[in-house]
N, C-alpha and C positions, 0 to 999 in steps of 0.2 A: 418556550425551549425545545428544541429537536434532539436533546442528549448530546448535545456538545457543550458540555458544562465547565469546560476550562478554555481559557484563552490564551494562546503562546505568544509572548511577550517577545518582539523581533528585536528589541533593543539589545538584548546579551545574544542573539541568533549567531551573531559572526562570531563571538568568544568560543560558542560550544560546538559548533557544527561547521566542520570544514567540508568542502567540496568532498563526497564519496568518490572514490576510485575503485574500480573492482578490475583488478588486471585479470581474472579468472573468468572470462566470459561464458565459459560452459557451466557453471554454477549458478549466472545470471538469467532470471526469467524476461527481463527486458520490460517489468511493470515497474514504472517508475514512482518513487517515493519523493512527494513535492511538498513545498512550503507554499500554501495559498491562503489567498483572502476570499471567502466565499460571500456570495451575495448575502442581502439580509442582514447586514451587520454582526454576523458570527463572531467574525475577527479571525486573526491569524490562527491555521491548524496545520499540522503536518497530515498528508493524505495521499492516498494512492490513486494513481490514475490508470484507470482500465477502459482502454477504447477512448470512446468520447465522454466518458463518464469518471467523476472524482468522488471518493468515499472518505471522508473526514476520520480522523483517529482522536482518541482522546488519552490522556495518561492516567483518568481516574479507575483505580484498581478496583471499584465496586462494579464496573462493568466485566469484571471478571467471570466468565461461566455465563453471562445473561445471554439469552438468545438473539441472535442477528449481529453479535459482536466476536471477531476473532483476535487472540492476544498476538501480538507481534514483540518478540523479545527483544530487550534491549541490545543496540548494536546492528540489528536487521534492517537492512536498507539505509543503513546510516543513522538510525534512530537512537538518540542520545538515551532515552527511557524506554521502559516497558510500554507499549501502548495498545491500545484496543481499536481496530478499524470498525467503523460503524457501517455493515453491510446492508442496512435496512434503508436508510436515506441516500439517494445519490444526487448529485449535481451534474450539470452540463458543464463540461471542462471549459466551455468557451465563456460561461457564465462568470467563471472564477479568475480574479488576477493572480497569477503564477507569480511567486516571488522568485523562488529558486528550486532547482533540483537539489534533493538531499542525497538520494542514493537509488539503487534498484534492489527489489526482492531477490531473494534466493528463489529457485526451482522449486525447492522444498517447501518454502512460506507460500508461494503462490499457489502450488496444489492444493495447500489446506484453505486458503482463501477462495479459490475459484470453485471448491466442491460447495462450500457454504454459499458463495455469490449464486450459483446456479440455481439454488433453492428457492432464494427471495427475488432474483431478477432473470428469468427463464429468458427473456427476451434479449438478453445482450448475449452476444455470438462469442464465447468464449472460446470455441476451439482454434481461432484463428488468431488468438491472442495468448495461447500456452505454448511452452516450450518443452519438448519432448526430451529429456536429459538422455533418454536411453534409446534414442532412434535405431542405433546399430545393433539392437538385440536380436535381430533376425540372423545376423552373420555370425555363424559358429566359429570356432578355431580353426583355421586352416593350417592341416599337418601336411 
């Protein structure tokens, strides 16, 4: 067991998860939350996609505060439940069967995850993936 101790039942997925639509693109990180079926028979899981990699989530609250897990609040990225993304174990995106996109993480949530992700996987180039919401901070008020 890789710490993915819950399997998401896709039979009711359509009843509970609508396609997430975020009209405010300035608050979006463009980091996708997906429903995937990873290799090795783990079963359906929501996950985040970071570049070429997928990081699975669990809804088990026993992961709260555990090293290597970041809490994603209910509603964030279209998730119906508070979830915990496992940043220790990564899967190659192409090795997973993507069922559908659920939503997109907010910039704030991405910033929290990317900080922790950099500690566990310094080989992943996070700079080209993050979105700087405050990119115009150099511009002062024009009077």
